[in-house]
PyMOL CGO cylinders between C-alpha atoms (Angstrom):
from pymol import cmd
from pymol.cgo import CYLINDER

trace = [
    CYLINDER, 36.73, 3.88, -1.34, 32.97, 4.26, -1.87, 0.3, 1, 1, 1, 1, 1, 1,
    CYLINDER, 32.97, 4.26, -1.87, 30.57, 2.63, 0.56, 0.3, 1, 1, 1, 1, 1, 1,
    CYLINDER, 30.57, 2.63, 0.56, 28.99, -0.72, -0.04, 0.3, 1, 1, 1, 1, 1, 1,
    CYLINDER, 28.99, -0.72, -0.04, 25.66, -1.03, -1.81, 0.3, 1, 1, 1, 1, 1, 1,
    CYLINDER, 25.66, -1.03, -1.81, 24.27, -2.72, 1.29, 0.3, 1, 1, 1, 1, 1, 1,
    CYLINDER, 24.27, -2.72, 1.29, 25.18, 0.08, 3.75, 0.3, 1, 1, 1, 1, 1, 1,
    CYLINDER, 25.18, 0.08, 3.75, 21.62, 1.39, 4.21, 0.3, 1, 1, 1, 1, 1, 1,
    CYLINDER, 21.62, 1.39, 4.21, 19.90, -1.97, 3.80, 0.3, 1, 1, 1, 1, 1, 1,
    CYLINDER, 19.90, -1.97, 3.80, 19.48, -2.54, 7.54, 0.3, 1, 1, 1, 1, 1, 1,
    CYLINDER, 19.48, -2.54, 7.54, 17.70, 0.82, 7.94, 0.3, 1, 1, 1, 1, 1, 1,
    CYLINDER, 17.70, 0.82, 7.94, 15.38, 0.10, 5.02, 0.3, 1, 1, 1, 1, 1, 1,
    CYLINDER, 15.38, 0.10, 5.02, 14.51, -3.37, 6.32, 0.3, 1, 1, 1, 1, 1, 1,
    CYLINDER, 14.51, -3.37, 6.32, 13.94, -2.03, 9.85, 0.3, 1, 1, 1, 1, 1, 1,
    CYLINDER, 13.94, -2.03, 9.85, 11.65, 0.70, 8.50, 0.3, 1, 1, 1, 1, 1, 1,
    CYLINDER, 11.65, 0.70, 8.50, 9.66, -1.60, 6.26, 0.3, 1, 1, 1, 1, 1, 1,
    CYLINDER, 9.66, -1.60, 6.26, 8.78, -4.25, 8.85, 0.3, 1, 1, 1, 1, 1, 1,
    CYLINDER, 8.78, -4.25, 8.85, 5.84, -2.28, 10.31, 0.3, 1, 1, 1, 1, 1, 1,
    CYLINDER, 5.84, -2.28, 10.31, 3.96, -1.73, 7.02, 0.3, 1, 1, 1, 1, 1, 1,
    CYLINDER, 3.96, -1.73, 7.02, 4.68, -5.33, 5.97, 0.3, 1, 1, 1, 1, 1, 1,
    CYLINDER, 4.68, -5.33, 5.97, 3.13, -6.69, 9.15, 0.3, 1, 1, 1, 1, 1, 1,
    CYLINDER, 3.13, -6.69, 9.15, 0.14, -4.33, 8.93, 0.3, 1, 1, 1, 1, 1, 1,
    CYLINDER, 0.14, -4.33, 8.93, -0.35, -5.24, 5.26, 0.3, 1, 1, 1, 1, 1, 1,
    CYLINDER, -0.35, -5.24, 5.26, -0.26, -8.95, 6.08, 0.3, 1, 1, 1, 1, 1, 1,
    CYLINDER, -0.26, -8.95, 6.08, -2.92, -8.42, 8.76, 0.3, 1, 1, 1, 1, 1, 1,
    CYLINDER, -2.92, -8.42, 8.76, -5.01, -6.38, 6.30, 0.3, 1, 1, 1, 1, 1, 1,
    CYLINDER, -5.01, -6.38, 6.30, -4.75, -9.22, 3.77, 0.3, 1, 1, 1, 1, 1, 1,
    CYLINDER, -4.75, -9.22, 3.77, -5.93, -11.72, 6.40, 0.3, 1, 1, 1, 1, 1, 1,
    CYLINDER, -5.93, -11.72, 6.40, -8.89, -9.47, 7.21, 0.3, 1, 1, 1, 1, 1, 1,
    CYLINDER, -8.89, -9.47, 7.21, -9.81, -9.21, 3.52, 0.3, 1, 1, 1, 1, 1, 1,
    CYLINDER, -9.81, -9.21, 3.52, -9.51, -12.97, 3.21, 0.3, 1, 1, 1, 1, 1, 1,
    CYLINDER, -9.51, -12.97, 3.21, -11.81, -13.52, 6.17, 0.3, 1, 1, 1, 1, 1, 1,
    CYLINDER, -11.81, -13.52, 6.17, -14.32, -10.99, 4.83, 0.3, 1, 1, 1, 1, 1, 1,
    CYLINDER, -14.32, -10.99, 4.83, -14.48, -12.07, 1.18, 0.3, 1, 1, 1, 1, 1, 1,
    CYLINDER, -14.48, -12.07, 1.18, -13.61, -15.75, 1.61, 0.3, 1, 1, 1, 1, 1, 1,
    CYLINDER, -13.61, -15.75, 1.61, -11.08, -17.96, -0.11, 0.3, 1, 1, 1, 1, 1, 1,
    CYLINDER, -11.08, -17.96, -0.11, -10.98, -17.41, -3.88, 0.3, 1, 1, 1, 1, 1, 1,
    CYLINDER, -10.98, -17.41, -3.88, -7.68, -19.10, -4.62, 0.3, 1, 1, 1, 1, 1, 1,
    CYLINDER, -7.68, -19.10, -4.62, -3.98, -18.52, -4.40, 0.3, 1, 1, 1, 1, 1, 1,
    CYLINDER, -3.98, -18.52, -4.40, -4.00, -16.00, -7.24, 0.3, 1, 1, 1, 1, 1, 1,
    CYLINDER, -4.00, -16.00, -7.24, -6.50, -13.78, -5.43, 0.3, 1, 1, 1, 1, 1, 1,
    CYLINDER, -6.50, -13.78, -5.43, -4.55, -14.11, -2.18, 0.3, 1, 1, 1, 1, 1, 1,
    CYLINDER, -4.55, -14.11, -2.18, -1.27, -13.11, -3.83, 0.3, 1, 1, 1, 1, 1, 1,
    CYLINDER, -1.27, -13.11, -3.83, -2.89, -10.18, -5.66, 0.3, 1, 1, 1, 1, 1, 1,
    CYLINDER, -2.89, -10.18, -5.66, -4.42, -8.94, -2.42, 0.3, 1, 1, 1, 1, 1, 1,
    CYLINDER, -4.42, -8.94, -2.42, -1.14, -9.39, -0.55, 0.3, 1, 1, 1, 1, 1, 1,
    CYLINDER, -1.14, -9.39, -0.55, 0.92, -7.53, -3.17, 0.3, 1, 1, 1, 1, 1, 1,
    CYLINDER, 0.92, -7.53, -3.17, -1.59, -4.68, -3.48, 0.3, 1, 1, 1, 1, 1, 1,
    CYLINDER, -1.59, -4.68, -3.48, -1.84, -4.33, 0.30, 0.3, 1, 1, 1, 1, 1, 1,
    CYLINDER, -1.84, -4.33, 0.30, 1.92, -4.43, 0.74, 0.3, 1, 1, 1, 1, 1, 1,
    CYLINDER, 1.92, -4.43, 0.74, 2.60, -1.90, -2.02, 0.3, 1, 1, 1, 1, 1, 1,
    CYLINDER, 2.60, -1.90, -2.02, -0.03, 0.50, -0.72, 0.3, 1, 1, 1, 1, 1, 1,
    CYLINDER, -0.03, 0.50, -0.72, 0.99, 0.06, 2.90, 0.3, 1, 1, 1, 1, 1, 1,
    CYLINDER, 0.99, 0.06, 2.90, 4.66, 0.77, 2.20, 0.3, 1, 1, 1, 1, 1, 1,
    CYLINDER, 4.66, 0.77, 2.20, 3.92, 3.83, 0.03, 0.3, 1, 1, 1, 1, 1, 1,
    CYLINDER, 3.92, 3.83, 0.03, 1.58, 5.27, 2.68, 0.3, 1, 1, 1, 1, 1, 1,
    CYLINDER, 1.58, 5.27, 2.68, 4.12, 4.50, 5.42, 0.3, 1, 1, 1, 1, 1, 1,
    CYLINDER, 4.12, 4.50, 5.42, 6.82, 6.40, 3.56, 0.3, 1, 1, 1, 1, 1, 1,
    CYLINDER, 6.82, 6.40, 3.56, 4.40, 9.25, 2.86, 0.3, 1, 1, 1, 1, 1, 1,
    CYLINDER, 4.40, 9.25, 2.86, 3.49, 9.55, 6.53, 0.3, 1, 1, 1, 1, 1, 1,
    CYLINDER, 3.49, 9.55, 6.53, 7.14, 10.24, 7.39, 0.3, 1, 1, 1, 1, 1, 1,
    CYLINDER, 7.14, 10.24, 7.39, 6.49, 13.86, 6.41, 0.3, 1, 1, 1, 1, 1, 1,
    CYLINDER, 6.49, 13.86, 6.41, 3.76, 14.31, 9.02, 0.3, 1, 1, 1, 1, 1, 1,
    CYLINDER, 3.76, 14.31, 9.02, 4.18, 14.47, 12.77, 0.3, 1, 1, 1, 1, 1, 1,
    CYLINDER, 4.18, 14.47, 12.77, 1.55, 11.96, 13.85, 0.3, 1, 1, 1, 1, 1, 1,
    CYLINDER, 1.55, 11.96, 13.85, 1.57, 9.51, 16.71, 0.3, 1, 1, 1, 1, 1, 1,
    CYLINDER, 1.57, 9.51, 16.71, 2.57, 5.92, 15.90, 0.3, 1, 1, 1, 1, 1, 1,
    CYLINDER, 2.57, 5.92, 15.90, -0.94, 4.66, 16.63, 0.3, 1, 1, 1, 1, 1, 1,
    CYLINDER, -0.94, 4.66, 16.63, -2.47, 7.08, 14.12, 0.3, 1, 1, 1, 1, 1, 1,
    CYLINDER, -2.47, 7.08, 14.12, 0.19, 6.09, 11.58, 0.3, 1, 1, 1, 1, 1, 1,
    CYLINDER, 0.19, 6.09, 11.58, -0.64, 2.42, 12.15, 0.3, 1, 1, 1, 1, 1, 1,
    CYLINDER, -0.64, 2.42, 12.15, -4.38, 3.08, 11.74, 0.3, 1, 1, 1, 1, 1, 1,
    CYLINDER, -4.38, 3.08, 11.74, -3.89, 4.99, 8.49, 0.3, 1, 1, 1, 1, 1, 1,
    CYLINDER, -3.89, 4.99, 8.49, -1.51, 2.37, 7.11, 0.3, 1, 1, 1, 1, 1, 1,
    CYLINDER, -1.51, 2.37, 7.11, -3.90, -0.45, 8.05, 0.3, 1, 1, 1, 1, 1, 1,
    CYLINDER, -3.90, -0.45, 8.05, -6.91, 1.17, 6.41, 0.3, 1, 1, 1, 1, 1, 1,
    CYLINDER, -6.91, 1.17, 6.41, -4.96, 2.00, 3.24, 0.3, 1, 1, 1, 1, 1, 1,
    CYLINDER, -4.96, 2.00, 3.24, -3.47, -1.50, 3.11, 0.3, 1, 1, 1, 1, 1, 1,
    CYLINDER, -3.47, -1.50, 3.11, -6.93, -3.02, 3.52, 0.3, 1, 1, 1, 1, 1, 1,
    CYLINDER, -6.93, -3.02, 3.52, -8.23, -0.88, 0.65, 0.3, 1, 1, 1, 1, 1, 1,
    CYLINDER, -8.23, -0.88, 0.65, -5.05, -1.34, -1.41, 0.3, 1, 1, 1, 1, 1, 1,
    CYLINDER, -5.05, -1.34, -1.41, -6.61, -3.04, -4.43, 0.3, 1, 1, 1, 1, 1, 1,
    CYLINDER, -6.61, -3.04, -4.43, -9.53, -0.61, -4.54, 0.3, 1, 1, 1, 1, 1, 1,
    CYLINDER, -9.53, -0.61, -4.54, -7.24, 2.41, -4.28, 0.3, 1, 1, 1, 1, 1, 1,
    CYLINDER, -7.24, 2.41, -4.28, -4.96, 1.16, -7.05, 0.3, 1, 1, 1, 1, 1, 1,
    CYLINDER, -4.96, 1.16, -7.05, -8.00, 0.43, -9.26, 0.3, 1, 1, 1, 1, 1, 1,
    CYLINDER, -8.00, 0.43, -9.26, -9.28, 3.98, -8.71, 0.3, 1, 1, 1, 1, 1, 1,
    CYLINDER, -9.28, 3.98, -8.71, -5.88, 5.48, -9.58, 0.3, 1, 1, 1, 1, 1, 1,
    CYLINDER, -5.88, 5.48, -9.58, -5.64, 3.30, -12.70, 0.3, 1, 1, 1, 1, 1, 1,
    CYLINDER, -5.64, 3.30, -12.70, -9.14, 4.39, -13.78, 0.3, 1, 1, 1, 1, 1, 1,
    CYLINDER, -9.14, 4.39, -13.78, -8.19, 8.05, -13.37, 0.3, 1, 1, 1, 1, 1, 1,
    CYLINDER, -8.19, 8.05, -13.37, -4.95, 7.57, -15.28, 0.3, 1, 1, 1, 1, 1, 1,
    CYLINDER, -4.95, 7.57, -15.28, -6.81, 5.88, -18.17, 0.3, 1, 1, 1, 1, 1, 1,
    CYLINDER, -6.81, 5.88, -18.17, -9.27, 8.80, -18.25, 0.3, 1, 1, 1, 1, 1, 1,
    CYLINDER, -9.27, 8.80, -18.25, -6.49, 11.36, -18.45, 0.3, 1, 1, 1, 1, 1, 1,
    CYLINDER, -6.49, 11.36, -18.45, -4.66, 9.44, -21.18, 0.3, 1, 1, 1, 1, 1, 1,
    CYLINDER, -4.66, 9.44, -21.18, -7.81, 8.88, -23.23, 0.3, 1, 1, 1, 1, 1, 1,
    CYLINDER, -7.81, 8.88, -23.23, -9.28, 12.39, -22.94, 0.3, 1, 1, 1, 1, 1, 1,
    CYLINDER, -9.28, 12.39, -22.94, -6.34, 14.57, -22.01, 0.3, 1, 1, 1, 1, 1, 1,
    CYLINDER, -6.34, 14.57, -22.01, -8.10, 15.68, -18.83, 0.3, 1, 1, 1, 1, 1, 1,
    CYLINDER, -8.10, 15.68, -18.83, -10.37, 14.39, -16.11, 0.3, 1, 1, 1, 1, 1, 1,
    CYLINDER, -10.37, 14.39, -16.11, -14.05, 14.29, -17.01, 0.3, 1, 1, 1, 1, 1, 1,
    CYLINDER, -14.05, 14.29, -17.01, -16.20, 15.60, -14.24, 0.3, 1, 1, 1, 1, 1, 1,
    CYLINDER, -16.20, 15.60, -14.24, -19.75, 14.33, -14.14, 0.3, 1, 1, 1, 1, 1, 1,
    CYLINDER, -19.75, 14.33, -14.14, -22.16, 16.23, -11.95, 0.3, 1, 1, 1, 1, 1, 1,
]
cmd.load_cgo(trace, "trace")
């Protein structure tokens, strides 16, 4: 009989707690820096930070770094989550519109 769908769920949840906590802290820091702009801004910042923090956390699994360095990298990327995603979206729009990246010197 095949395994249950929820067999690996405990491992995933255990592995995702660290970037979720770091992303929540990064969102609080952004909120304290830029001020309250409403629930919509808070949720957008929280989702962008969480998405970026989890992706970076999973990417850092391939490198042999100490946990404190991992936490620092995840925190910085989670703090800059919205800005990083905006930069990637801008690059993707450039490639789709022009077929390549335009380099301006």
